[in-house]
C-alpha positions as CSV (number, residue, x, y, z in Angstrom):
1,M,-58.7,61.3,49.1
2,K,-55.6,60.5,47.1
3,Q,-56.3,58.8,43.7
4,Q,-55.5,55.1,43.7
5,Y,-54.0,53.3,40.7
6,R,-53.6,49.7,39.6
7,V,-51.2,48.1,37.1
8,R,-53.1,46.9,34.0
9,N,-50.2,44.9,32.3
10,W,-48.9,43.1,35.3
11,S,-48.0,39.9,33.4
12,E,-45.9,41.7,30.8
13,Y,-44.3,44.0,33.4
14,N,-43.5,41.0,35.6
15,L,-41.7,39.4,32.6
16,A,-39.8,42.6,31.9
17,L,-38.6,42.7,35.5
18,R,-37.3,39.1,35.3
19,Q,-35.5,39.9,32.1
20,R,-33.7,42.8,33.8
21,G,-32.2,40.3,36.2
22,S,-31.2,37.8,33.5
23,L,-27.5,36.8,33.4
24,T,-27.6,35.9,29.7
25,F,-24.7,37.5,27.9
26,W,-24.4,37.7,24.1
27,V,-21.9,39.4,21.9
28,S,-23.0,40.4,18.4
29,E,-20.9,39.6,15.3
30,A,-20.5,43.3,14.7
31,S,-18.9,43.7,18.1
32,T,-16.5,40.9,17.6
33,E,-15.5,42.1,14.2
34,H,-14.9,45.6,15.5
35,W,-13.4,44.7,18.9
36,L,-9.9,45.5,17.9
37,N,-8.9,48.8,16.3
38,T,-8.0,48.6,12.6
39,K,-7.7,52.3,11.9
40,P,-4.2,53.7,11.5
41,S,-3.1,56.2,14.1
42,E,-3.5,59.9,13.3
43,Q,-0.8,60.8,15.8
44,L,2.8,59.7,16.4
45,G,3.2,56.4,18.1
46,A,1.6,53.0,17.9
47,P,-2.1,52.8,16.9
48,R,-4.7,51.9,19.6
49,T,-5.2,48.2,20.1
50,Y,-8.8,48.2,21.2
51,S,-11.8,49.9,19.6
52,D,-14.3,52.1,21.5
53,V,-16.7,49.1,21.5
54,A,-14.2,47.2,23.7
55,I,-13.7,50.0,26.1
56,M,-17.4,50.7,26.4
57,S,-18.1,47.0,27.1
58,V,-15.8,47.1,30.1
59,V,-17.3,50.4,31.3
60,T,-20.8,48.9,31.0
61,I,-19.8,45.8,33.0
62,K,-18.2,48.0,35.6
63,N,-21.3,50.1,36.1
64,L,-23.8,47.3,35.8
65,F,-22.3,45.3,38.7
66,Q,-20.7,48.2,40.5
67,L,-17.2,46.7,40.2
68,A,-13.7,48.2,40.5
69,G,-11.7,48.5,37.3
70,R,-9.6,45.3,37.7
71,Q,-12.7,43.2,38.8
72,A,-14.6,44.4,35.7
73,T,-11.9,43.3,33.3
74,G,-11.5,40.0,35.1
75,L,-15.3,39.3,34.9
76,L,-15.4,40.1,31.2
77,A,-12.3,37.9,30.5
78,S,-14.0,35.0,32.4
79,L,-17.2,35.5,30.4
80,F,-15.3,35.4,27.1
81,E,-13.6,32.2,28.3
82,L,-17.0,30.6,29.1
83,M,-18.3,31.7,25.7
84,R,-15.2,30.4,24.0
85,L,-14.5,33.8,22.4
86,E,-10.9,34.4,21.7
87,L,-11.0,38.1,22.3
88,P,-8.4,40.0,24.4
89,V,-9.7,42.3,27.2
90,P,-8.2,45.7,27.8
91,D,-6.6,46.2,31.1
92,H,-8.0,48.7,33.6
93,S,-5.3,51.3,32.9
94,T,-6.2,51.4,29.2
95,V,-9.9,51.7,30.1
96,F,-9.1,54.6,32.5
97,R,-7.1,56.5,29.8
98,R,-9.7,56.0,27.0
99,M,-12.9,56.3,29.0
100,G,-13.2,60.1,29.1
101,K,-13.1,60.4,25.3
102,L,-15.9,57.9,24.6
103,E,-19.1,59.1,22.9
104,V,-22.1,57.6,24.6
105,T,-25.3,57.4,22.6
106,L,-28.6,57.0,24.5
107,P,-30.7,54.2,23.0
108,I,-34.1,55.8,22.2
109,L,-37.0,54.2,20.4
110,N,-38.4,56.1,17.5
111,R,-41.7,57.9,18.1
112,E,-43.8,59.9,15.6
113,Q,-45.9,61.8,18.1
114,A,-44.7,65.0,19.6
115,R,-43.0,64.5,23.0
116,H,-43.8,65.9,26.4
117,V,-40.4,66.4,28.0
118,V,-39.9,66.6,31.8
119,I,-36.6,68.0,33.1
120,D,-34.8,67.9,36.4
121,S,-31.4,67.4,37.9
122,T,-29.9,65.6,40.9
123,G,-26.6,65.4,42.7
124,V,-24.3,62.4,42.4
125,K,-21.6,61.8,45.1
126,V,-18.0,61.8,44.0
127,Y,-15.7,61.8,47.0
128,G,-15.4,63.4,50.5
129,E,-16.5,62.5,54.0
130,G,-19.1,59.9,54.7
131,E,-22.5,60.6,56.1
132,W,-21.4,59.9,59.7
133,K,-18.5,62.4,59.4
134,V,-20.9,65.0,58.1
135,R,-23.4,64.6,60.9
136,Q,-20.7,64.8,63.5
137,H,-18.5,67.6,62.2
138,G,-20.3,69.2,59.3
139,I,-19.4,69.6,55.7
140,S,-15.8,70.6,54.7
141,K,-14.4,72.0,51.5
142,R,-13.4,68.5,50.3
143,R,-17.0,67.3,50.0
144,T,-18.2,67.6,46.4
145,W,-20.6,66.1,43.9
146,R,-21.5,66.2,40.2
147,K,-24.9,67.2,38.8
148,L,-26.8,65.0,36.4
149,H,-29.3,66.8,34.3
150,L,-31.9,64.7,32.6
151,A,-34.7,65.3,30.0
152,V,-37.2,62.4,30.2
153,D,-40.0,61.4,27.9
154,E,-43.2,61.7,30.0
155,T,-44.9,58.8,28.0
156,T,-42.2,56.2,27.6
157,G,-40.0,57.1,30.6
158,E,-36.9,57.1,28.4
159,I,-34.0,59.5,29.0
160,L,-33.9,61.6,25.9
161,A,-30.9,63.8,26.9
162,A,-28.4,63.9,29.7
163,V,-25.7,66.4,30.7
164,V,-23.2,66.1,33.5
165,S,-21.8,69.2,35.1
166,T,-20.0,70.4,38.2
167,N,-22.0,71.6,41.2
168,D,-21.5,75.3,40.3
169,W,-23.7,75.2,37.2
170,G,-27.3,76.2,37.6
171,D,-30.1,74.1,36.2
172,S,-31.4,76.9,33.9
173,E,-27.9,77.2,32.3
174,I,-28.0,73.5,31.2
175,L,-31.5,73.6,29.7
176,P,-30.4,74.7,26.1
177,D,-27.9,71.8,26.0
178,L,-30.6,69.3,26.9
179,L,-33.1,70.4,24.3
180,E,-30.4,70.5,21.7
181,Q,-29.9,66.8,22.1
182,I,-33.5,66.0,21.5
183,G,-34.6,65.4,17.9
184,G,-38.1,65.5,16.6
185,E,-41.1,67.6,17.7
186,I,-41.5,68.7,21.3
187,E,-45.1,69.5,22.5
188,Q,-44.4,70.5,26.1
189,V,-41.5,71.0,28.4
190,S,-42.3,70.8,32.2
191,S,-39.7,71.7,34.8
192,D,-39.6,73.1,38.4
193,G,-39.2,76.7,39.5
194,A,-35.4,76.6,39.1
195,Y,-36.0,77.1,35.3
196,D,-38.1,80.2,35.8
197,T,-35.9,82.5,33.7
198,S,-36.5,84.4,30.5
199,G,-33.7,82.4,28.8
200,C,-35.4,79.1,29.5
201,Y,-38.7,80.4,28.2
202,D,-37.0,81.6,25.0
203,T,-35.2,78.3,24.5
204,I,-38.4,76.2,25.0
205,T,-40.6,78.4,22.8
206,G,-37.8,78.5,20.2
207,R,-38.4,74.7,19.8
208,G,-42.1,75.3,19.3
209,A,-43.0,73.8,22.6
210,Q,-45.2,74.9,25.5
211,P,-43.2,75.8,28.6
212,V,-44.9,74.7,31.9
213,I,-42.8,76.2,34.7
214,P,-44.3,77.3,38.0
215,P,-43.6,81.0,38.6
216,R,-41.9,82.0,41.9
217,K,-44.1,83.0,44.8
218,N,-43.2,86.7,44.4
219,A,-43.4,86.6,40.6
220,V,-44.8,89.6,38.7
221,I,-46.1,90.2,35.2
222,W,-43.3,90.7,32.7
223,Q,-45.3,92.5,30.0
224,H,-47.3,95.5,31.0
225,G,-49.4,98.1,29.2
226,N,-50.5,98.0,25.6
227,C,-47.7,95.7,24.4
228,K,-48.3,94.6,20.8
229,A,-46.4,91.4,21.5
230,P,-48.4,88.2,22.1
231,P,-48.9,87.3,25.8
232,H,-45.8,85.8,27.4
233,P,-46.4,82.1,28.5
234,R,-45.1,83.0,32.0
235,D,-47.6,85.9,32.3
236,E,-50.4,83.6,31.2
237,A,-49.5,81.0,33.8
238,L,-49.2,83.7,36.5
239,R,-52.7,85.1,35.6
240,A,-54.2,81.6,35.7
241,I,-52.6,80.9,39.1
242,H,-54.0,84.2,40.5
243,K,-57.4,83.4,39.1
244,Q,-57.9,79.7,40.0
245,G,-55.0,78.8,42.3
246,R,-51.7,77.0,41.9
247,K,-53.1,73.6,42.4
248,K,-55.7,73.9,39.7
249,W,-53.2,75.4,37.3
250,K,-50.8,72.4,37.8
251,Q,-53.7,70.0,37.1
252,E,-54.8,71.7,33.9
253,S,-51.3,72.1,32.6
254,H,-50.3,68.5,33.4
255,Y,-47.4,69.9,35.5
256,H,-47.8,67.0,37.9
257,R,-46.3,64.7,35.2
258,R,-43.0,66.4,35.9
259,S,-42.7,64.0,38.9
260,L,-41.7,61.3,36.4
261,S,-38.3,63.0,36.2
262,E,-37.9,62.5,39.9
263,T,-38.9,58.8,39.4
264,T,-36.1,58.5,36.9
265,M,-33.7,60.0,39.4
266,F,-34.8,57.4,41.9
267,R,-34.4,54.6,39.5
268,H,-30.9,55.8,38.7
269,K,-29.8,56.1,42.3
270,T,-31.4,52.7,43.2
271,A,-29.6,50.9,40.4
272,F,-26.2,52.5,40.7
273,G,-26.0,53.8,44.2
274,G,-26.1,57.5,43.4
275,K,-22.3,57.8,43.1
276,V,-19.5,57.5,40.7
277,Q,-16.1,55.8,41.1
278,S,-14.0,57.7,38.6
279,R,-11.8,60.6,39.7
280,K,-11.4,62.6,36.5
281,F,-14.4,64.7,35.5
282,E,-14.4,63.4,31.9
283,N,-14.5,59.8,33.1
284,Q,-17.3,60.6,35.6
285,A,-19.4,62.1,32.8
286,T,-18.9,58.9,30.7
287,E,-19.7,56.7,33.6
288,L,-23.0,58.6,34.3
289,L,-24.0,58.7,30.6
290,C,-23.4,55.0,30.4
291,Q,-25.7,54.4,33.3
292,C,-28.4,56.5,31.6
293,A,-28.0,54.3,28.5
294,M,-28.5,51.2,30.6
295,L,-31.6,52.6,32.3
296,N,-33.1,53.1,28.8
297,R,-32.3,49.5,27.9
298,M,-34.0,48.3,31.0
299,I,-37.2,50.4,30.6
300,Q,-37.5,49.4,27.0
301,L,-38.0,45.8,28.1
302,G,-41.3,46.9,29.6
303,K,-42.9,49.3,32.0
304,P,-46.1,49.3,34.1
305,V,-49.3,50.7,32.7
306,S,-51.2,52.2,35.6
307,V,-54.9,53.2,35.4
308,P,-56.9,55.0,38.0
309,V,-59.2,53.0,40.3
310,A,-62.8,54.3,40.6
311,A,-63.7,55.4,44.1
């Protein structure tokens, strides 16, 4: 029988869900002071009028409400008018030009304990035929997507690192970039079989973490004979699977917690539709990273604490 769970902090979680839907807007004094660019231009021509804070504000409004560029600037201008803030709003062309060069920082709460990181990737639609066209006539060369690679904290559900790539990059190739973004101690890294490569194991153990990656069905032992090197983590996992079965190994290694990365993917696609509106790759990357930052803000308001129900 499948284990049943119940939410222990329902009142706090209910309040957090209500706060996520709140339409209360506030602008900090630091944002208003740095809304306009005051730095001299390092290149020929006039200096920029708006700071990165102003551009990011429009991008956030655009993604939060899934608006087109002109509608996003119009909404922000009306909000400033209601708030009696005399701040100009950049037009959509300026946002489009500046968007790809923005540096997006993921808001992450400080944590002293070592983290259990779960990693996965998902495809995000860009452009091409719709679902009806694909079912009727198949997929053509114009249909494409972007890949969003995420590293998620198993305990808090926060997105610790994110990388956007084209669809011709493999998951194992992006793993070093994800772990490089994560500061602090990492106790364990869990991922699916797509990361079952020697490079991924070396990268994870290089951070002092325990790799938990299910070997492929036809996997064989890497180290044979009287090798003086310590047992490879993949070989140890493979021996444990042969001895007690794959299901038991997943339970003892807490591999099942990797499904939380899929939960994060579901949250992302539910909140933002699983697609991007921008056409340039740099802008698409900024758009997706901005969405990840918003997901962190939402989950920091509160998350459910589930406990198993006794049978």
